[in-house]
C-alpha positions in Angstrom: -7.2 13.4 -3.2 -4.3 14.4 -1.0 -0.9 15.0 -3.2 1.8 12.7 -1.7 5.2 13.8 -0.4 7.9 13.2 -2.3 9.7 11.9 1.0 7.0 9.3 2.1 7.0 7.9 -1.8 9.8 5.4 -1.2 7.8 3.7 1.4 4.6 3.7 -0.2 2.8 0.6 -1.3 5.4 -2.0 0.4 6.0 -4.0 2.9 9.0 -3.9 5.5 10.6 -6.5 7.0 11.9 -4.9 10.2 10.9 -4.0 13.7 8.2 -1.2 13.9 9.5 1.1 16.9 12.9 1.0 14.3 11.4 1.1 10.7 8.6 3.9 11.8 11.7 6.4 12.8 12.6 6.5 9.2 8.8 7.8 8.0 8.9 11.6 7.7 7.2 13.2 10.2 3.1 14.2 10.2 3.0 11.8 6.9 0.7 9.4 7.6 -3.4 9.9 7.4 -4.3 6.6 9.2 -2.9 4.1 11.6 -4.8 0.8 11.4 -3.1 -2.2 13.8 -4.0 -5.0 15.1 -1.3 -5.4 17.6 -0.2 -8.1 19.9 -2.4 -7.9 22.7 -0.3 -10.3 25.1 -3.2 -12.7 26.2 -0.9 -15.8 24.9 2.1 -17.1 26.0 3.4 -16.9 22.5 6.5 -14.8 21.6 4.8 -13.1 18.7 1.9 -11.8 20.9 4.1 -10.0 23.2 2.8 -6.3 24.0 5.4 -3.7 22.0 6.1 -1.0 24.9 3.5 1.3 24.3 5.3 4.7 25.6 8.1 4.0 22.6 4.9 3.1 20.1 3.0 6.5 20.8 6.3 8.7 20.6 6.5 7.5 17.1 2.5 7.4 16.4 2.1 10.9 17.4 5.1 12.3 15.1 3.7 10.6 12.5 0.1 11.1 12.0 -0.9 14.2 10.5 -2.8 16.2 12.9 -6.2 15.6 11.6 -4.8 11.7 11.1 -7.2 8.8 13.0 -5.2 6.1 14.8 -7.2 3.2 15.2 -6.3 -0.2 16.5 -8.2 -3.5 17.5 -7.4 -4.6 21.1 -9.5 -7.2 23.8 -9.7 -7.9 27.5 -7.4 -6.0 29.9 -5.2 -5.2 26.8 -8.1 -2.7 26.0 -7.8 -1.0 29.3 -4.1 -0.6 29.1 -4.0 0.6 25.6 -6.3 3.3 26.5 -5.0 4.2 29.8 -1.6 4.4 27.3 -3.1 7.9 26.0 -5.9 9.1 28.2 -5.3 12.5 26.1 -6.1 11.3 22.7 -8.3 8.3 23.5 -11.5 9.2 22.2 -14.1 6.4 21.5 -14.0 2.8 21.1 -16.3 0.8 18.4 -17.9 -3.4 19.2 -16.5 -5.6 16.8 -19.2 -8.2 17.0 -18.0 -11.4 16.0 -19.8 -14.2 14.2 -18.1 -16.9 16.2 -17.2 -16.9 19.7 -14.1 -18.0 21.7 -13.4 -18.9 24.8 -14.8 -22.8 24.9 -12.2 -24.4 27.2 -13.7 -21.8 30.1 -17.8 -21.7 28.8 -18.5 -23.4 32.4 -17.2 -20.7 34.2 -17.4 -17.7 31.9 -19.7 -16.4 28.8 -17.7 -17.3 25.6 -16.2 -14.1 23.8 -17.6 -12.8 20.7 -16.0 -9.4 20.3 -13.5 -7.5 20.2 -12.8 -3.9 20.3 -11.2 -1.2 18.0 -9.8 2.4 20.1 -9.8 5.2 18.5 -6.9 7.7 18.9 -6.5 11.2 17.6 -5.4 15.2 18.1 -8.1 17.1 15.9 -11.3 16.0 14.1 -10.1 13.2 11.5 -11.9 12.4 8.3 -15.1 11.0 9.2 -17.1 9.2 6.8 -19.8 7.8 8.5 -21.1 4.2 6.8 -24.6 4.6 6.2 -27.0 1.7 6.2 -30.7 1.3 4.6 -33.9 1.2 6.6 -37.3 1.9 6.1 -38.4 5.3 5.5 -40.4 6.5 8.7 -42.4 9.9 9.8 -40.3 11.2 12.4 -43.1 13.2 13.8 -44.3 17.2 14.0 -40.9 19.0 14.0 -41.3 23.0 15.2 -38.6 25.3 13.1 -38.7 23.4 9.9 -39.4 25.0 6.8 -42.6 23.4 4.8 -42.0 24.4 0.9 -42.9 28.5 1.3 -40.1 30.8 1.9 -40.2 32.0 5.6 -42.8 29.6 6.4 -41.5 27.9 10.3 -44.7 26.7 11.1 -44.6 23.2 12.4 -44.5 20.1 9.9 -44.0 16.5 9.7 -40.9 15.7 9.1 -40.3 12.1 7.2 -36.8 9.9 6.6 -35.3 9.0 3.9 -34.4 5.6 5.9 -30.7 5.8 5.8 -29.4 4.8 9.8 -25.9 6.3 10.9 -23.8 3.7 12.2 -23.6 2.7 16.3 -20.8 1.9 17.7 -21.3 -2.1 17.5 -20.6 -3.2 13.7 -20.9 -6.9 12.7 -18.2 -8.8 10.5 -17.7 -12.4 10.2 -14.5 -13.5 11.5 -11.6 -14.1 8.3 -12.1 -17.7 7.6 -15.5 -16.4 6.1 -13.4 -15.2 3.5 -10.9 -17.3 2.0 -7.8 -19.3 3.4 -6.6 -18.3 7.2 -2.7 -17.9 7.4 -2.4 -15.9 10.9 -3.6 -16.8 14.6 -4.9 -14.2 14.7 -6.1 -13.1 11.4 -8.8 -10.1 10.7 -11.7 -9.9 8.0 -10.2 -7.6 5.6 -14.1 -6.7 5.2 -13.6 -5.2 8.7 -10.7 -2.8 7.5 -12.5 -1.6 4.6 -15.0 -0.4 6.6 -12.8 1.4 8.8 -10.5 2.6 6.1 -13.4 4.2 4.1 -15.0 5.7 7.6 -11.7 7.3 8.5 -9.6 8.2 4.8 -10.2 9.0 1.2 -9.3 7.9 -1.4 -5.4 8.3 -2.3 -4.7 8.5 1.6 -2.0 6.6 3.3 -2.7 3.8 5.6 0.0 2.3 7.9 -0.3 -0.8 9.2 2.9 -1.0 11.6 2.5 -5.0 12.6 0.5 -6.2 9.3 1.0 -9.4 10.2 -1.0 -11.4 7.1 -1.3 -8.1 5.1 -5.1 -8.0 5.2 -5.6 -4.4 6.2 -3.2 -4.0 3.5 -5.7 -5.5 1.0 -8.0 -3.4 2.7 -6.3 -0.3 1.5 -5.1 -1.3 -1.6 -9.7 -2.4 -2.3 -10.8 1.2 -1.1 -8.0 2.9 -3.2 -5.7 4.0 -0.6 -1.8 3.8 -0.4 -0.5 1.7 2.4 2.7 1.0 4.7 3.4 -2.5 5.9 5.7 -3.7 8.3 6.0 -6.9 10.0 8.9 -8.2 12.2 8.3 -11.8 11.0 9.5 -13.6 13.8 8.6 -16.1 16.4 5.8 -17.5 14.1 7.4 -19.8 12.1 4.7 -22.6 12.0 1.0 -22.1 11.7 -1.4 -25.1 11.4 1.3 -27.9 11.1 3.3 -25.6 8.3 5.9 -22.8 7.7 5.0 -19.7 7.3 6.9 -16.0 6.3 4.4 -13.6 6.4 6.4 -11.0 4.2 5.6 -13.6 1.4 2.2 -14.1 2.8 1.4 -10.4 2.5 3.5 -10.0 -0.9 1.5 -13.3 -2.1 -2.0 -10.8 -0.9 -1.1 -7.6 -2.1 -0.5 -9.3 -5.4 -3.9 -11.1 -6.0 -5.4 -8.1 -5.0 -3.5 -5.8 -7.2 -4.2 -8.0 -10.2 -8.0 -8.1 -10.1 -8.0 -4.2 -9.0 -9.9 -1.6 -11.4 -8.4 0.7 -13.6 -9.8 3.7 -11.3 -8.3 2.4 -7.9 -5.7 1.8 -9.9 -4.8 5.3 -10.9 -5.4 6.8 -7.6 -2.9 4.3 -5.7 1.0 5.1 -6.5 2.8 2.9 -8.5 5.4 1.5 -6.3 8.4 -1.0 -6.9 6.4 -4.0 -5.7 3.6 -2.9 -7.8 5.7 -2.6 -11.0 7.3 -5.7 -10.3 3.8 -7.9 -9.7 3.5 -6.4 -13.2 6.1 -7.0 -14.4 6.2 -10.8 -13.4 2.5 -10.9 -14.7 3.6 -9.8 -18.1 6.4 -12.5 -18.3 4.1 -15.4 -17.0 1.4 -14.1 -19.9 4.7 -14.4 -22.7 5.8 -17.8 -21.5 1.9 -18.7 -21.9 1.4 -18.0 -25.5 
């Protein structure tokens, strides 16, 4: 587990209402273990979906990310191409997130339905990589040469047995956000997708930044995996969703509160105890005393 730098502590486990390009300038250099972000794709006419200037974004990303940190960005369609071409030096590969629900029904007679999004991975040096193994049936790999058969120095051919564990492919399946409960944001990502990616590219106690955190799914995911988070949300031009007023700073706060209250003590002990988390505990104590 990393020792937390004093300079970064005021930012940890806190949600900031700000323009991310400005707020990120306040973060110490090489202080972030993972950037996990669902950037605006620019695929709709909504003001909130305007693409952030990528050259300015990369300037801050590359300054604040650790040399072995991972920058993991969701994308789709033409935005995937734009994102990759904006930084070919550090682009490495992408995951394909297969979703449980398709979209693009209005064009279904002209185009195939869309049932996936991309997750682009960038880094300077090899980051933490914890492959999320899945169970399968054990199988015989066949006869392999140069395998020890039990006797010291015996390199004769031998049958090799698999334990059934499978390495992940670059296609991963997760249900969409509505399967997890209430949806607060038009492009809300599932918490389980965030948890998978966070487990893959970080260790417990690491710091995850989401600089356009929306309704906070990736912040919740970080907490559930025993990681620290920093959330930034501009909170503009998305005043109404599903015909009701929405304040995404309040939504993030509510979801962080609900997650923190049900987090086990082991995870709590790993996460830095920020002013936000202290205020949640204090509010809970007040509520409990009033109910006695």
